[in-house]
N, C-alpha and C positions, 0 to 999 in steps of 0.2 A: 504494500500500500504506500502511495507517495506521501511525502511530507506535505503539510498544509501551512500556508502563510496567510495572514491577514495584514492589511496595511491601510493607513490613512494618509492622504496627501492633501496639503493645503498651503498655498503660497499667500503672500500678503494681499494681493488683489483678488485671488481666487480665479484667475483666468489662465494664462498660458502655462506657467510653471506647474500648476496643480495637475494638469492633464499630461504634460510631458513627463513629469515624474511618475505618474501612474503607469504610463506606457513603458517607461524604462524598467520599473519594477516588474511589470508583467512579462516583459521580454527576458529579464534576468531569471525570473522564476522558471520560465519555460526552458531556458538553457540548462538550469540545474535539475530539471525534472520534477519541480514542485508544483502543487496546486496552489493558486493564489486568488484572493479576493481583495480588491482595492476599493475603499470608500473615498470618493472625491468630495471634499468640503470646499466647494467653489463659490463664486459670486452668485450663481443661480440657486444656491442651496446645496443640500447633501444629495449626492448622486451615488447609486449603487450602495445604499446603506448596508452595513454589515449586520447580519442577524445574530441573535444571541447564540444560536447553534454554531455558526461559523466561528465566532470568537471562542467559544468553549472548546471546539475541536482543533484550534490552531496550535501548531507546534512552535510558531514564531510570530511575533508581532513587531511591525515597523511603523513608527510615526515619522513621516517625512514632512514636517510642517514648520512654518515660520510663525505660527501663532497658536494660541491655546486650542486644543482639540475639543470639539463639542462633545459633551456627555462622556468625559473620560472615565467616569465611574463604571461604565460597561466593561472595562478591561481589568477590573479589580482582580487581583490574584495572578495576573499575567506578567511575565518578564517582557519588557518592551525596549527596543532600540530606538532612541530618539535622535534624529538627525535633521539638518536643514533641508528644505526642499531642493535647493541647488545640489547638495551632496547626493540626494537620492537620484537626481538626473545623471550626475557624473559617475557615481559608484554604486549603482543599485545592487549589483551582485555582491559587493562587499558588505552592504548593509544587511542583506538577507543572510549571508553566511555568518555574520556577527550575531544576528538574532538567533539563528539555529544553534550556535555554539554558546549562547547566553553570555557572549563576550561584550561587555560594555552596556549591558541591559540595566534597566531601572524597573523595580517592582512597583506596580500600580496598586494602591490600596492595600487591603489585607489579604487574607487567604481565602476569601469567599469565592465560590465558583463564579466565573464571569457571567454566566447566563442569568444569575439571580442577583447580581450585585446592584445596589441602588445607585442612583445618580449622585455624584460627589457633591457635597454641600458647599464646597468652596474650592478655589483653585490657586490661592495665593502661594507664592514661593519666593524664597529669598534670592538675592544675587542680581547682578546687572542683567544677565541674560534673561531672567524671568521678567524683569521690568520691561526690557526691550520687547519681549513677546507680547506682553499686555498692551503696550503702546501700539505695536504693529497690528494687533487685533482691532483696536479702535480705528487706526488708519484704514484698514481694509474695509471696514463697514462704512467709513466716511467717504471713500473715494467715489462710489456711484453717485452720491449726492453732489459731490464737488463737480464731477463731470457734467451731470445733467444741469445743475444750477449754473455752472460756469459757462457752458455753451449757450444756454438760454439767455444768460445775461449778455453774452457777446452778441447774440442774435438780435437783441433790441436795437443795435446800431444799424442793422440792415434796413430799418425803416426810414433812415435818413433824418433830415431836419425840416422844420416847418417855420414859416414866417408869421408872426402874430404881433399883438400890441406890445409885447415885451421884447420884440426883436426876433432874432433867429434862435430857436431852441430845438433840442432833439425831439423827435416825434414821441418818444416814450415818456416825455415829461408832460404830455397832454393827458390829463386824467380821463379815464373811460375809453381811451383808444386801444386798439389791439396791441400796439407796441407797449403801451402802459402796462397792460395785463401780462404780456410776455416778460417785461421787466420785473413786475411784482413776483411772478412765479419763480423766475430764475434768481434774482438778486435778493429780494426780501425774504422769501420763504425757502428757496433752495439753499443758497449760500448762507442764509441766516441760520439754518439748522446745522451747518457744517460742524461748528465747535461743540454744540450740545450733543450731537450724535457721536463725535469723537470721544468726548468725556464719558458718555453713557456706556459705550461698549468697552472702553478701557476698564471701567469699574466692573462691568459685567464679566470681563475676562478674569479679573482678580477674584471677585467674590461671588460669581454666578448671579442669578437673577436678583437677589436682594440688593446688589450694588447698582442696578440699572437706574432706579429712580433718583437716588442722591447724586449719581454721576450726571444724569440729564439736567437736573436742576443746577448743579454746580457749573455745568457747561453754559447754561443760560446766564448765570451770574457772571461768568467769565466774559461773555459777550457784552453784558451791560457795563461792566467796570473797565472795558477796553483792555483786558489783559491778553486778548488774542489767542493764537494757537498755543503758545506756551501755557497760558492760563488754563486752557482746556485740558492739556495733558496733566497739569498739576491737580486740577479738580477731579479728573478721572482716577488718578492714582490715589489721591487722598480719600475719595469716596469708596474706592474699592478696598483698600487696606483697612480703613476704619470699619467698614461694614463687616469685612471678613473676621476681624478680631472681636468685634462686638458679638457677632454670631457665635464665635467659639467661647467667649467669656460669659455670656448671659445664660444662666441655667434656670430653667423653669420646670415646675411640675408637669408631668406628661399631659395633663388635661389642658394646660395653657400653652403648649408648644405651638399650636396653630396661630397664636397671636404674634409670635415673633416675626415671621416673614411678612405678615400683612400689616401690622400696626407698629410694633416696637422698633424693629430695625429701620424701616423707612423713616419713621418719625425722628428717632434719635440721630441717625446718620445724616439725614437731610438738614436738620437744624444745625448740627455741628459743622458740616461742610459749608453750609451757607454763611454762617458766622465767621468761620476761618477765612473764607474767600473775601468777605467784606472787610474784616478788621485786620487780617494779617497778610494774606497772599496778595490781595488786589493791588495795592499801591506799588510795592516793589516789582511785581511781575509786569504791571502796566508800564512802569518806567523802563524796565529791561526791554520790553517789546518796542517801545518808542525809540530807545537808543539803537537797537538793531536796525529798525526801519530807517532812522536818520543816517546811520552809518552806510547802509547799502544804497540809499538814495544819493549819498554824496560821493560814492566811489568813482574814481577816475584813474586813468593811467595805470600805474603799477597795481593798484587795488583791483581793478577789473581783470588784469592779467592773472593775478593770484587766484581770484575767485573762479575764473574760467578754467584754470589748470586744475583746481580742486574738483570742480564739477566733472571734468573729463576723467580724472583719476578715480573718483568714487563710483563711476559707472562700470567698474571692472566686472561686476557680476551680471551686467546686462539685464536689468529688470528685476534682479533679486532683492533681497532684504536691504542691502546697503543702498542700492539705487533708489529704493522706495523711501528711505530716510531722506535722501537728497530731494526726491520729488515732494515729499511732505513739507520740507523746508520751503520749496518754491511755492507750494500752495499757501503756506502760512504768509509768505510775502505778498501773494495775490490778495489775501484778506486784508493785509496792511496797506494795499495800494501801491506796492512796488512790483513792477511787471517785467523788469529785465531778467531776473533769475529764472522766471518761467520759460522765457524764450531760450535761454542758454541751456537749461536742463532738458527741454524738449529736443533741442538739437543733439545733445549728447545721447539721447535715446534713439534718434533717427539715424545717426551716422553709422553705427555698427552694421545693421543689416544691409543698408544701401552700399556701404563700403565693401562688405563681403560679396555682395551681388556683382558689383563692378569688377572685383578681382576675379570672379569666376568667368566673366565675359572677356576680360582683358587678356588672360593667358589660360586658355582652356586645357592645355596639356598638363597643368598642375593638378587637375581635378578629375575625379571619376564622373561618369554620366549622372549618377545619382546626386552627386554634390553640385553639378551644374544645374540640375533640375531644382534642387533646394535653393540655389542662388536666384533663380527666377522668381520663386515665391518670396524670397527674403526682401526683394526690392519693394514689393507691394506692402509687406508688413512694415518696412521702414518708413514708407510714405505715410502710413497710418499711425506712426509713433508706437509701434509694437516691437520693442527691442529684441524680443525672444527669437526673432527670425535668425539671429546670428548665433544662437546657442549651440546648434548642432556642429557648427564649424569651430566654435570656441572649445567645445568638449573634445573634438577630434584632434585639434591642433592648438592647444592652449598657449604654448610659447610663441607661436606665430601670430595668432589672431587676437588674443586679449590685449597685449601691449599696443598693437596697431590700432585697435578700436579705441583704447583709452587716449592715445595721442591724437587720433583724428577727431574724437569728441572734444578734447581740450582745445584744439585749434579752432573748431567751429564755435565753441562757447566763448573763447577769448575774443574772437572777431565780433561775435554778436554783442557782447558787453561793451566793447570798444566803439562799436557803431551805434550803440544806443537802441538796439532792436528790443521791442517790448511785445509781449503777448498777454492778452487779458483772459484767455480761455485755458483750462488746465489740460486739455487733451484734444486730439483730432489730427495732428500732423498737417500735411498739405491740404487736407479738406477744409481747414480753417481759412484758407485763402479765398474760399467761396463766400465767406461772411465779411462784409466790409468793416474796416476799422478794428478788427480783432488783433491783427499784427500791424504795428504802426509803420513798419518799413519792410514791405514785401520783397522788394528787390534785394535789400540787405540780408534778409532771412534766407532767401534762395542762394545767394552767393556764399553765405556761411555754410549752408548745408552742402553745396557742391564742393567747396574747397575742403571742408572737413572729410567728406566722403572720399574724395580723390586722394587725400593724404593717407587715409586709412587703407584704401585699396592698394596704393603704391607700396606701402610698408608690408602689407600682407603678401603681395606678389614677390617682393624682394626676399622676405624671410622664408616663404614657401619654396622659392627657387633654390635658396641655399640649402634648405632641408632636403629637397629632392636630389640635389647633387651629392649631398652627404650620404643619403640612403642608397644611391646608385652603386 
């Protein structure tokens, strides 16, 4: 009888990496002769949910995730290998072999059978990596709101301007017009919920459902006191850990346990979080946010060069966890009214797949037919700001592709910041060019993208040519 493996995959955004990792694990299990079932916890929800029977029968469990696993308590009593989603893509076979050997595994919960284990009451853990996962969980839930709200906010400019008694004004400033309602949906209600949703799901990741309400209200307060993206993160972590430890510390007679999640925890944690945000956190975090905004707004010359280089270097994982931190930073700057970093970060994400695609066309002899076909798809992904199109090449030739993409992205980002290119929408790639006024300098944006992609492609071709000569 073949060995059985179950796995959960989930990246920050719940899109490309989640499914690429699942495919990598499935292929690795097939090579090893194991039966595998993979649950994908993506942006569209849970797909191929693992059953209690599959978990109970599993000889090995792999969590290839960049955020907290939904309902981790199902795996109580199981030894689990926990790795990043990127690592699951790059070394799926190694992850499965480690899990089978119980090498590097972590026991989840107690010794209860997994089929009957209750849902974990809380998920808090110590250490920077745990805090990072909680924050990234909030970011992953926030991103769809940011994209929808951001693009709708940008779309309001497509309605142009109108001439009235007050002179020339934007069409969306006329109350009751279609443009006005588009603006309200995108800017007021869409982007207006960005920070509260971020804080709510950070708290939910830390403390499970009891953390959601204090996190949400703490996020709303962060918006009111103008503490921005940083304030939302602080509110979420504060609400989560406070609720988690209140939940553990408050002991009630069994007859009154039902009051804890419905009345006691939300009331106490919300009141404490709200007061802390108003009296302690608000002023210093608002000052820090304003200082960062002023600093970035005033960048010029060497400052822009340094920021551009950092953007390019941090995109080494091509849409992975570190890239998403950079992306979250750019979104925070959007919220603060600073639009240059968003353009630079978007270029860093578009250059790798486009650069790889150009390289496959420029010197076909370096690549197999399958790789050339992947290159054709990569250019479309790159134009859509989906960096993951470059991952198959980065996985196969890391020393040649990853440095080239980092340098190409840095070149594009530096040029963009030096030219003052700004982008007011958080996603869309070249499709944003169809919406007027979203990118303030379309020509400059295209030049930066082209130059960065050509630099990336030239470096890939040079390094791959040297590799082929060495291998010959």
